[in-house]
C-alpha positions in Angstrom: -4.6 -1.1 -7.5 -5.8 2.4 -6.7 -8.9 1.8 -8.7 -9.9 -1.0 -6.4 -9.3 1.2 -3.3 -11.3 4.0 -4.9 -14.2 1.6 -5.7 -14.4 0.5 -2.1 -14.5 4.1 -1.0 -17.2 4.8 -3.6 -19.3 2.0 -2.1 -18.6 2.9 1.5 -19.4 6.7 1.2 -21.9 7.0 -1.6 -24.8 7.1 0.8 -23.1 10.0 2.6 -23.0 12.1 -0.5 -19.3 11.4 -1.3 -18.4 11.0 -5.0 -15.3 9.4 -6.4 -13.8 10.2 -9.7 -10.5 9.3 -11.4 -8.4 11.3 -13.9 -5.8 9.1 -15.5 -2.8 10.6 -17.3 -1.6 7.4 -18.9 -2.7 4.6 -21.1 -6.4 5.1 -21.9 -7.1 1.6 -23.3 -5.3 0.0 -20.3 -7.3 2.2 -17.9 -10.6 1.2 -19.5 -9.7 -2.5 -19.3 -8.6 -2.1 -15.7 -11.8 -0.3 -14.8 -13.9 -3.0 -16.5 -12.0 -5.9 -14.8 -12.4 -4.2 -11.4 -16.1 -3.3 -11.9 -15.5 0.3 -11.3 -18.7 2.3 -11.1 -17.3 5.8 -10.6 -16.3 8.1 -13.5 -12.8 7.4 -15.0 -11.5 10.3 -17.2 -8.4 10.3 -19.3 -6.1 13.3 -19.6 -3.3 11.7 -21.6 -1.5 14.9 -22.5 -2.0 16.2 -18.9 -3.5 19.5 -20.1 -6.3 19.5 -17.5 -4.3 18.2 -14.6 -1.5 20.6 -15.2 -3.6 23.6 -16.1 -6.4 23.3 -13.6 -4.6 21.7 -10.7 -1.0 22.5 -11.5 0.0 18.9 -11.3 2.5 17.0 -13.4 3.2 13.3 -13.3 1.2 10.8 -11.3 -0.3 9.6 -9.0 -1.9 12.4 -7.2 -4.8 12.3 -4.8 -7.2 15.2 -4.5 -9.8 15.5 -1.8 -12.5 18.0 -2.6 -15.2 19.1 -0.2 -18.9 19.4 -0.8 -18.5 23.0 -1.9 -16.0 22.0 -4.6 -13.0 23.3 -2.7 -9.9 21.2 -2.9 -9.0 20.4 0.7 -5.9 18.2 0.1 -3.5 17.5 -2.8 -1.1 14.7 -2.1 1.4 12.9 -4.2 2.0 9.2 -4.3 -0.4 6.3 -3.9 -2.7 6.3 -0.9 -4.4 3.3 0.6 -8.0 2.9 1.5 -7.5 3.4 5.2 -5.6 6.6 4.8 -8.3 8.0 2.4 -11.1 6.8 4.7 -9.6 8.8 7.6 -9.3 11.9 5.4 -12.9 11.6 4.2 -14.3 10.9 7.7 -12.6 14.1 8.9 -14.3 16.2 6.2 -17.7 14.6 6.9 -17.7 15.8 10.5 
């Protein structure tokens, strides 16, 4: 259900210049179906072999949440699922 949480964040923060994106490291077809069913409007990318996530970010497995600031600097890398309230608080702190 992280896609749903991320969609809500996209809707809440888009006017403040916040962009949401998702990199999935599992079933591409299932991810596309889930994105369609949940009316996801943010980019959903697939890294099935985890080459990008492991090479660029040094991450293996999933889920991971990365919060990147306006300059493109990663401010937070956290493992495990994060709910909408937690992520909202983190984003609000960066927007101050």
